[in-house]
DSSP file (Angstrom, degrees, kcal/mol; ACC not computed):
  #  RESIDUE AA STRUCTURE BP1 BP2  ACC     N-H-->O    O-->H-N    N-H-->O    O-->H-N    TCO  KAPPA ALPHA  PHI   PSI    X-CA   Y-CA   Z-CA
    1    1 A M              0   0    0      0, 0.0     2,-0.2     0, 0.0     0, 0.0   0.000 360.0 360.0 360.0 131.9  -15.4    2.5   -9.4
    2    2 A K        -     0   0    0     57,-0.1     2,-0.2     1,-0.1    59,-0.0  -0.616 360.0-129.5 -81.7 149.6  -11.8    1.5   -9.7
    3    3 A R        -     0   0    0     -2,-0.2    56,-1.6     1,-0.0     2,-0.3  -0.495  23.0-110.3 -92.2 168.6   -9.3    2.7   -7.2
    4    4 A R  E     -A   58   0A   0     54,-0.2     2,-0.3    -2,-0.2    54,-0.2  -0.749  26.3-154.8-100.5 149.9   -6.0    4.4   -8.1
    5    5 A V  E     -A   57   0A   0     52,-3.4    52,-2.4    -2,-0.3     2,-0.5  -0.877  18.4-118.0-122.8 153.2   -2.7    2.8   -7.5
    6    6 A K  E     -A   56   0A   0     -2,-0.3     2,-0.3    50,-0.2    50,-0.2  -0.762  33.5-173.9 -95.0 126.2    0.7    4.4   -7.0
    7    7 A D  E     -A   55   0A   0     48,-3.2    48,-1.9    -2,-0.5     2,-0.3  -0.834  10.1-144.0-120.6 161.9    3.4    3.5   -9.7
    8    8 A F  E     -A   54   0A   0     -2,-0.3     2,-0.4    46,-0.2    46,-0.2  -0.910   9.7-164.8-126.1 147.9    7.0    4.4   -9.9
    9    9 A V  E     -A   53   0A   0     44,-1.4    44,-2.0    -2,-0.3     2,-0.3  -0.976  17.2-153.2-128.1 116.2    9.5    5.3  -12.7
   10   10 A D  E     -A   52   0A   0     -2,-0.4    42,-0.2    42,-0.2    -2,-0.0  -0.718   3.4-159.2 -88.1 142.1   13.3    5.1  -11.8
   11   11 A I  E     -A   51   0A   0     40,-2.3    40,-1.6    -2,-0.3     4,-0.1  -0.993  27.3-111.5-122.1 124.8   15.6    7.3  -13.7
   12   12 A P        -     0   0    0      0, 0.0     3,-0.3     0, 0.0    38,-0.1  -0.239  17.3-137.7 -60.9 145.1   19.3    6.2  -13.6
   13   13 A D  S    S+     0   0    0     36,-0.4     2,-0.5     1,-0.2    37,-0.1   0.541  90.1  73.4 -83.3  -7.1   21.6    8.5  -11.7
   14   14 A Q  S    S+     0   0    0      2,-0.0     2,-0.3     0, 0.0    -1,-0.2  -0.470  73.1 113.0-110.3  61.5   24.4    8.5  -14.2
   15   15 A V        -     0   0    0     -2,-0.5    -4,-0.0    -3,-0.3     2,-0.0  -0.945  67.3-107.3-125.8 153.1   22.9   10.7  -17.0
   16   16 A S     >  -     0   0    0     -2,-0.3     4,-2.5     1,-0.1     5,-0.2  -0.304  35.5-108.4 -69.2 161.1   23.7   14.1  -18.3
   17   17 A I  H  > S+     0   0    0      1,-0.2     4,-2.5     2,-0.2     5,-0.2   0.870 121.0  51.7 -59.1 -38.4   21.5   17.0  -17.6
   18   18 A D  H  > S+     0   0    0      2,-0.2     4,-2.1     1,-0.2    -1,-0.2   0.943 111.2  47.5 -62.3 -48.4   20.2   17.0  -21.1
   19   19 A E  H  > S+     0   0    0      1,-0.2     4,-3.3     2,-0.2    -2,-0.2   0.902 111.7  50.8 -58.6 -44.3   19.4   13.3  -20.9
   20   20 A L  H  X S+     0   0    0     -4,-2.5     4,-2.3     1,-0.2    -2,-0.2   0.916 111.1  48.5 -63.4 -44.3   17.6   13.8  -17.5
   21   21 A I  H  X S+     0   0    0     -4,-2.5     4,-2.2     2,-0.2    -1,-0.2   0.875 111.1  49.1 -65.1 -39.2   15.5   16.6  -18.9
   22   22 A E  H  X S+     0   0    0     -4,-2.1     4,-2.4     2,-0.2    -2,-0.2   0.915 113.5  47.6 -66.1 -47.4   14.5   14.6  -22.0
   23   23 A K  H  X S+     0   0    0     -4,-3.3     4,-2.3     1,-0.2    -2,-0.2   0.879 111.7  49.2 -60.5 -35.6   13.5   11.6  -19.7
   24   24 A L  H  X S+     0   0    0     -4,-2.3     4,-2.6     2,-0.2    -2,-0.2   0.917 110.5  51.8 -69.6 -42.9   11.6   13.8  -17.3
   25   25 A A  H  X S+     0   0    0     -4,-2.2     4,-2.6     1,-0.2    -2,-0.2   0.887 110.0  48.7 -55.0 -45.4    9.8   15.3  -20.3
   26   26 A E  H  X S+     0   0    0     -4,-2.4     4,-1.4     1,-0.2    -1,-0.2   0.889 112.9  48.0 -62.7 -41.8    8.9   11.8  -21.6
   27   27 A V  H  < S+     0   0    0     -4,-2.3     4,-0.5     1,-0.2    -2,-0.2   0.912 110.5  50.7 -68.3 -40.1    7.6   10.7  -18.3
   28   28 A R  H >< S+     0   0    0     -4,-2.6     3,-0.9     1,-0.2    -2,-0.2   0.908 111.3  48.8 -61.9 -44.2    5.6   13.9  -17.9
   29   29 A D  H 3< S+     0   0    0     -4,-2.6    -1,-0.2     1,-0.2    -2,-0.2   0.774 111.0  49.5 -68.3 -23.2    4.0   13.4  -21.3
   30   30 A S  T 3< S+     0   0    0     -4,-1.4    -1,-0.2    -3,-0.2    -2,-0.2   0.426  86.5 109.3 -93.0   0.8    3.1    9.8  -20.7
   31   31 A L  S <  S-     0   0    0     -3,-0.9     3,-0.1    -4,-0.5     4,-0.1  -0.539  73.4-113.6 -81.0 142.9    1.5   10.4  -17.3
   32   32 A P    >   -     0   0    0      0, 0.0     3,-0.8     0, 0.0    24,-0.1  -0.286  44.7 -83.8 -65.7 159.5   -2.3   10.0  -17.0
   33   33 A Q  T 3  S+     0   0    0      1,-0.2     0, 0.0     2,-0.1     0, 0.0  -0.384 117.3  19.5 -61.2 144.1   -4.4   13.1  -16.3
   34   34 A D  T 3  S+     0   0    0     -3,-0.1    -1,-0.2     1,-0.1    22,-0.1   0.862  79.0 148.7  60.4  40.2   -4.6   13.8  -12.5
   35   35 A A    <   -     0   0    0     -3,-0.8    21,-2.7    20,-0.1    -2,-0.1   0.736  45.6-145.8 -77.1 -22.0   -1.6   11.7  -11.9
   36   36 A E        -     0   0    0     19,-0.2    18,-0.1     1,-0.1    -3,-0.1   0.957  28.3-161.5  52.6  51.9   -0.4   13.9   -8.9
   37   37 A A        -     0   0    0     18,-0.1     2,-0.3    19,-0.1    18,-0.2  -0.312  13.8-171.1 -71.2 145.6    3.2   13.2   -9.9
   38   38 A E  E     -B   54   0A   0     16,-2.5    16,-2.0     2,-0.0     2,-0.5  -0.979  11.1-149.1-132.2 146.8    6.0   13.7   -7.4
   39   39 A L  E     +B   53   0A   0     -2,-0.3     2,-0.3    14,-0.2    14,-0.2  -0.980  22.5 171.1-116.3 130.3    9.8   13.6   -8.0
   40   40 A R  E     -B   52   0A   0     12,-2.8    12,-3.3    -2,-0.5     2,-0.6  -0.975  31.9-132.9-137.8 152.3   12.1   12.4   -5.3
   41   41 A L  E     -B   51   0A   0     -2,-0.3     2,-0.3    10,-0.2    10,-0.2  -0.906  37.0-177.1-103.2 123.8   15.8   11.6   -4.9
   42   42 A R  E     +B   50   0A   0      8,-3.4     8,-2.4    -2,-0.6     2,-0.2  -0.843  29.3  44.5-122.2 159.4   16.1    8.4   -3.1
   43   43 A G  E     -B   49   0A   0     -2,-0.3     2,-0.3     6,-0.2     6,-0.2  -0.550  62.4-112.0 108.4-173.6   19.0    6.2   -1.8
   44   44 A D  E  >  -B   48   0A   0      4,-1.2     4,-1.7    -2,-0.2    -2,-0.0  -0.817  39.0 -78.1-148.1-174.9   22.2    6.9    0.1
   45   45 A E  T  4 S+     0   0    0     -2,-0.3     4,-0.1     2,-0.2    -2,-0.0   0.715 122.9  49.1 -66.2 -25.8   25.9    6.8   -0.3
   46   46 A V  T  4 S+     0   0    0      2,-0.1    -1,-0.2     1,-0.1     3,-0.1   0.966 123.3  26.3 -77.3 -58.0   26.2    3.1    0.1
   47   47 A F  T  4 S-     0   0    0      1,-0.2    -2,-0.2     0, 0.0    -1,-0.1   0.511 112.7-115.3 -86.0 -12.4   23.5    1.8   -2.2
   48   48 A G  E  <  - B   0  44A   0     -4,-1.7    -4,-1.2     2,-0.0     2,-0.3  -0.162  28.9 -84.0  95.8 163.1   23.6    4.8   -4.6
   49   49 A H  E     - B   0  43A   0     -6,-0.2   -36,-0.4    -4,-0.1     2,-0.3  -0.746  37.2-178.1-107.2 153.6   21.0    7.4   -5.4
   50   50 A R  E     - B   0  42A   0     -8,-2.4    -8,-3.4    -2,-0.3     2,-0.5  -0.983  27.0-125.4-146.9 151.3   18.1    7.3   -7.9
   51   51 A I  E     -AB  11  41A   0    -40,-1.6   -40,-2.3    -2,-0.3     2,-0.4  -0.872  30.8-166.3 -95.3 127.7   15.5    9.8   -9.0
   52   52 A T  E     -AB  10  40A   0    -12,-3.3   -12,-2.8    -2,-0.5     2,-0.5  -0.942  11.2-160.8-119.5 137.8   12.0    8.2   -8.6
   53   53 A V  E     -AB   9  39A   0    -44,-2.0   -44,-1.4    -2,-0.4     2,-0.4  -0.974  14.3-171.9-110.7 115.6    8.9    9.7  -10.1
   54   54 A S  E     +AB   8  38A   0    -16,-2.0   -16,-2.5    -2,-0.5     2,-0.3  -0.859  11.3 161.8-112.1 148.3    5.7    8.4   -8.4
   55   55 A Y  E     -A    7   0A   0    -48,-1.9   -48,-3.2    -2,-0.4     2,-0.4  -0.961  35.1-109.6-152.4 164.5    2.2    9.0   -9.7
   56   56 A F  E     +A    6   0A   0    -21,-2.7     2,-0.3    -2,-0.3   -50,-0.2  -0.783  36.0 168.9-101.4 147.3   -1.3    7.7   -9.3
   57   57 A R  E     -A    5   0A   0    -52,-2.4   -52,-3.4    -2,-0.4     3,-0.1  -0.984  39.5 -88.7-149.6 163.4   -3.2    5.8  -12.1
   58   58 A D  E     -A    4   0A   0     -2,-0.3   -54,-0.2   -54,-0.2     2,-0.2  -0.349  49.5-103.9 -71.0 152.0   -6.3    3.7  -12.4
   59   59 A Q        -     0   0    0    -56,-1.6    -1,-0.1     1,-0.1     2,-0.1  -0.471  32.6-118.2 -66.5 141.3   -6.1    0.0  -11.8
   60   60 A T     >  -     0   0    0     -2,-0.2     4,-1.9     1,-0.1     5,-0.2  -0.404  28.2-108.5 -71.2 160.2   -6.1   -2.3  -14.7
   61   61 A D  H  > S+     0   0    0      1,-0.2     4,-2.2     2,-0.2     5,-0.1   0.895 122.0  51.9 -55.7 -41.7   -8.9   -4.8  -14.9
   62   62 A E  H  > S+     0   0    0      1,-0.2     4,-2.2     2,-0.2    -1,-0.2   0.897 109.7  46.8 -61.3 -44.0   -6.5   -7.5  -14.1
   63   63 A E  H  > S+     0   0    0      1,-0.2     4,-2.0     2,-0.2    -1,-0.2   0.790 111.7  51.9 -70.1 -30.1   -5.2   -5.7  -10.9
   64   64 A A  H  X S+     0   0    0     -4,-1.9     4,-2.6     2,-0.2    -2,-0.2   0.894 110.1  50.5 -75.3 -40.4   -8.9   -5.0   -9.8
   65   65 A E  H  X S+     0   0    0     -4,-2.2     4,-2.1     2,-0.2    -2,-0.2   0.928 111.9  46.3 -67.7 -44.6   -9.7   -8.7  -10.2
   66   66 A V  H  X S+     0   0    0     -4,-2.2     4,-2.4     2,-0.2     5,-0.2   0.948 114.4  47.3 -55.2 -53.3   -6.7   -9.8   -8.1
   67   67 A E  H  X S+     0   0    0     -4,-2.0     4,-2.8     1,-0.2     5,-0.2   0.886 111.1  51.8 -61.7 -43.1   -7.4   -7.3   -5.4
   68   68 A K  H  X S+     0   0    0     -4,-2.6     4,-2.1     2,-0.2    -1,-0.2   0.916 110.7  48.0 -58.1 -45.5  -11.1   -8.3   -5.3
   69   69 A R  H  X S+     0   0    0     -4,-2.1     4,-1.7     1,-0.2    -2,-0.2   0.929 115.7  43.9 -61.5 -48.7  -10.2  -11.9   -4.9
   70   70 A Y  H  X S+     0   0    0     -4,-2.4     4,-2.8     1,-0.2    -2,-0.2   0.832 110.6  55.4 -66.6 -36.0   -7.7  -11.2   -2.1
   71   71 A A  H  X S+     0   0    0     -4,-2.8     4,-2.5    -5,-0.2    -1,-0.2   0.897 107.9  48.2 -64.0 -41.6  -10.0   -8.7   -0.4
   72   72 A E  H  X S+     0   0    0     -4,-2.1     4,-2.2    -5,-0.2    -2,-0.2   0.919 113.7  47.0 -67.6 -39.9  -12.8  -11.3   -0.1
   73   73 A A  H  X S+     0   0    0     -4,-1.7     4,-2.4     2,-0.2    -2,-0.2   0.904 114.7  47.2 -63.8 -43.5  -10.3  -13.9    1.3
   74   74 A S  H  X S+     0   0    0     -4,-2.8     4,-3.0     1,-0.2     5,-0.2   0.923 110.5  51.5 -63.7 -43.3   -8.9  -11.3    3.7
   75   75 A K  H  X S+     0   0    0     -4,-2.5     4,-2.1     1,-0.2    -1,-0.2   0.917 111.4  48.0 -65.6 -40.9  -12.4  -10.3    4.8
   76   76 A E  H  X S+     0   0    0     -4,-2.2     4,-2.8     2,-0.2    -1,-0.2   0.937 112.3  49.7 -60.9 -47.0  -13.3  -14.1    5.4
   77   77 A A  H  X S+     0   0    0     -4,-2.4     4,-2.4     1,-0.2    -2,-0.2   0.910 110.6  48.9 -61.7 -45.7  -10.1  -14.6    7.4
   78   78 A K  H  X S+     0   0    0     -4,-3.0     4,-2.1     2,-0.2    -1,-0.2   0.847 109.7  52.0 -68.3 -29.9  -10.7  -11.5    9.5
   79   79 A Q  H  X S+     0   0    0     -4,-2.1     4,-2.9    -5,-0.2    -2,-0.2   0.935 110.4  48.8 -66.3 -45.1  -14.3  -12.6   10.2
   80   80 A R  H  X S+     0   0    0     -4,-2.8     4,-2.1     1,-0.2    -2,-0.2   0.915 112.3  48.3 -59.0 -41.6  -13.1  -16.1   11.3
   81   81 A E  H  X S+     0   0    0     -4,-2.4     4,-2.4     2,-0.2    -1,-0.2   0.898 111.2  50.8 -71.1 -35.8  -10.5  -14.5   13.6
   82   82 A L  H  X S+     0   0    0     -4,-2.1     4,-3.0     1,-0.2     5,-0.3   0.947 110.5  49.4 -62.1 -46.2  -13.2  -12.1   15.1
   83   83 A E  H  X S+     0   0    0     -4,-2.9     4,-1.7     1,-0.2    -1,-0.2   0.894 110.7  50.3 -65.3 -35.5  -15.4  -14.9   15.8
   84   84 A R  H  X S+     0   0    0     -4,-2.1     4,-2.8     2,-0.2    -1,-0.2   0.905 112.3  46.5 -61.5 -45.6  -12.6  -16.8   17.4
   85   85 A L  H  X S+     0   0    0     -4,-2.4     4,-3.7     2,-0.2     5,-0.3   0.916 110.5  52.5 -65.8 -42.5  -11.7  -14.0   19.6
   86   86 A Q  H  X S+     0   0    0     -4,-3.0     4,-1.1     2,-0.2    -1,-0.2   0.846 111.4  46.6 -60.8 -34.9  -15.2  -13.3   20.5
   87   87 A A  H  X S+     0   0    0     -4,-1.7     4,-0.7    -5,-0.3    -2,-0.2   0.923 117.3  45.4 -71.7 -44.2  -15.7  -16.9   21.6
   88   88 A E  H >X S+     0   0    0     -4,-2.8     4,-1.5     1,-0.2     3,-0.9   0.951 118.0  40.6 -60.0 -51.9  -12.4  -16.7   23.5
   89   89 A L  H 3< S+     0   0    0     -4,-3.7    14,-0.4     1,-0.2    -1,-0.2   0.697 104.9  65.1 -76.4 -20.6  -13.0  -13.5   25.2
   90   90 A G  H 3< S+     0   0    0     -4,-1.1    -1,-0.2    -5,-0.3    -2,-0.2   0.747 108.9  41.6 -73.2 -24.0  -16.7  -14.2   25.9
   91   91 A V  H << S+     0   0    0     -3,-0.9     2,-0.4    -4,-0.7    -2,-0.2   0.911 125.5   3.8 -88.7 -53.8  -15.6  -17.0   28.3
   92   92 A V     <  -     0   0    0     -4,-1.5     2,-0.4    10,-0.1    -1,-0.3  -0.994  56.5-173.5-140.0 135.6  -12.6  -15.8   30.3
   93   93 A C  E     -C  101   0B   0      8,-3.1     8,-2.0    -2,-0.4     2,-1.0  -0.997  22.2-135.5-132.2 136.2  -10.8  -12.5   30.4
   94   94 A Y  E     +C  100   0B   0     -2,-0.4     6,-0.2     6,-0.2     8,-0.0  -0.752  22.4 179.5 -88.2  99.0   -7.5  -11.8   32.3
   95   95 A A  E     -     0   0B   0     -2,-1.0    -1,-0.2     4,-0.6     5,-0.1   0.915  69.8  -5.9 -70.8 -41.5   -8.1   -8.5   34.0
   96   96 A A  E >  S-C   99   0B   0      3,-0.8     3,-2.4     5,-0.0    -1,-0.2  -0.959  98.5 -70.2-146.2 160.5   -4.7   -8.3   35.7
   97   97 A P  T 3  S+     0   0    0      0, 0.0     3,-0.1     0, 0.0    -2,-0.0  -0.299 122.7   9.9 -59.0 127.3   -1.8  -10.8   35.9
   98   98 A G  T 3  S+     0   0    0      1,-0.2     2,-0.5    -2,-0.0    -4,-0.0   0.289 110.1  99.3  88.9 -13.8   -2.9  -13.7   38.2
   99   99 A K  E <   -C   96   0B   0     -3,-2.4    -3,-0.8     2,-0.0    -4,-0.6  -0.894  55.8-156.5-114.1 136.1   -6.5  -12.6   38.3
  100  100 A R  E     +C   94   0B   0     -2,-0.5     2,-0.3    -6,-0.2    -6,-0.2  -0.819  19.6 159.4-107.5 150.4   -9.4  -14.0   36.3
  101  101 A G  E     -C   93   0B   0     -8,-2.0    -8,-3.1    -2,-0.3     2,-0.4  -0.927  36.5-105.8-151.3 172.7  -12.6  -12.4   35.4
  102  102 A T        -     0   0    0     -2,-0.3     2,-0.5   -10,-0.2   -10,-0.1  -0.831  28.5-131.3-107.7 149.9  -15.4  -12.6   32.9
  103  103 A L        -     0   0    0    -14,-0.4     2,-0.5    -2,-0.4    -9,-0.0  -0.837  13.2-160.9-103.3 131.2  -15.8  -10.3   30.1
  104  104 A R        -     0   0    0     -2,-0.5     2,-0.6     2,-0.0   -14,-0.0  -0.944  14.0-140.8-109.5 128.8  -19.1   -8.7   29.3
  105  105 A I        -     0   0    0     -2,-0.5     2,-0.5   -15,-0.1    -2,-0.0  -0.787  17.3-167.2 -93.3 123.3  -19.6   -7.3   25.9
  106  106 A V              0   0    0     -2,-0.6    -2,-0.0     1,-0.1     0, 0.0  -0.938 360.0 360.0-113.2 127.3  -21.5   -4.0   26.0
  107  107 A A              0   0    0     -2,-0.5    -1,-0.1     0, 0.0    -2,-0.0   0.412 360.0 360.0 -89.5 360.0  -22.8   -2.6   22.7
């Protein structure tokens, strides 16, 4: 099963109201079913404002393949880190500053 990803559509802030309505209608008509679309005004006075429509869509096959590759690598890295920490913590644990003790792992 593919997961859904959040995608964004930015709408320029210097448009007439009619152009804005047309653009929003285009965006609405192009959204996938069950998109859970949201419209937000983003930005500030320094960098400017923009209207952003965010929605969910299914991942493409390419996105799913990339995520799978990185998820496996991330899982392997986390497993190695866990093993390193268990080896380190299984020997010596610092209970309080200046005091040493042993750590017992209780399941």
